[in-house]
N, C-alpha and C positions, 0 to 999 in steps of 0.2 A: 555631575558625573562622576562617580568613582573609577578609580581602575582596576576594580574586580569586575572581570567579564560575567556576566549572565550566562545561563544556557538558556536558548530560544523556547519560545512557547511549544508545547506538543503541538503537530498537525493534527486538524481535524479528520474527522472520516472522510468529508467530502473533499480534503486538499490531498489525503492521500491516495483517493480515488482518481482524481486528475491525473495525479503523477502516475498511478500504474497505468491508465489507460493510455496516458502520453508514451511509456514505456515500451507498450505493447504495439502501439502504431509506428513507433520507430524501428522496432524490429520487424516490421511487416506483417504483424498478427492481427488477422480481422477478428475481433470479439464481437461485432456485431450480429455473427450469425448464432451466438450463444441465444438461448432462450431468457429472458429477464429472470425468473425465477420458477424452477420446474424441478422438484423431488424427484420426478422419475429419470431425469436426463441425468448421462454421466456427470455433466459440468452446467452450470448457469454462469449467468452474471453475477448474480448476488452473492454467490459461494465464490467464484473466482476473485472478486474484490475484497470479500471478508479474509480469504487465505492469502492473499497479497498485501493487506494491512497488517495481519497478524505478524508474517513473516517481517516485512519492515520495522515493526514495532520488537522483535526479537532483536533483530540487528543492532538496535540501538542500545540495548541492554548489553548485548555481547561486545560490543565495541566502547562500552563504558567500565568493563573489569577491569582492574587493576592487577598488571603481570607483578 
C-alpha cells in the first residue's frame, strides 16, 4: 500500500439513486406518488433521479476545482 491516496471509484447510477431516494425520505418527501415514467407529467421518478444524478456529478466536478 503506497502513501498516495487514490480517489474513490465513481458511484454507479444505482448507488446514486439509493442516495437520492434516501435524502428525499429523510426530508419527508414521498416520491412514490410520482409516476415511474410519464412524459406528459410535470415530473416523474425517472427524470427526478436523472436530474439528481446530474447535479451530484456536477457538484463533484465543482468541488475538485482548484482555487
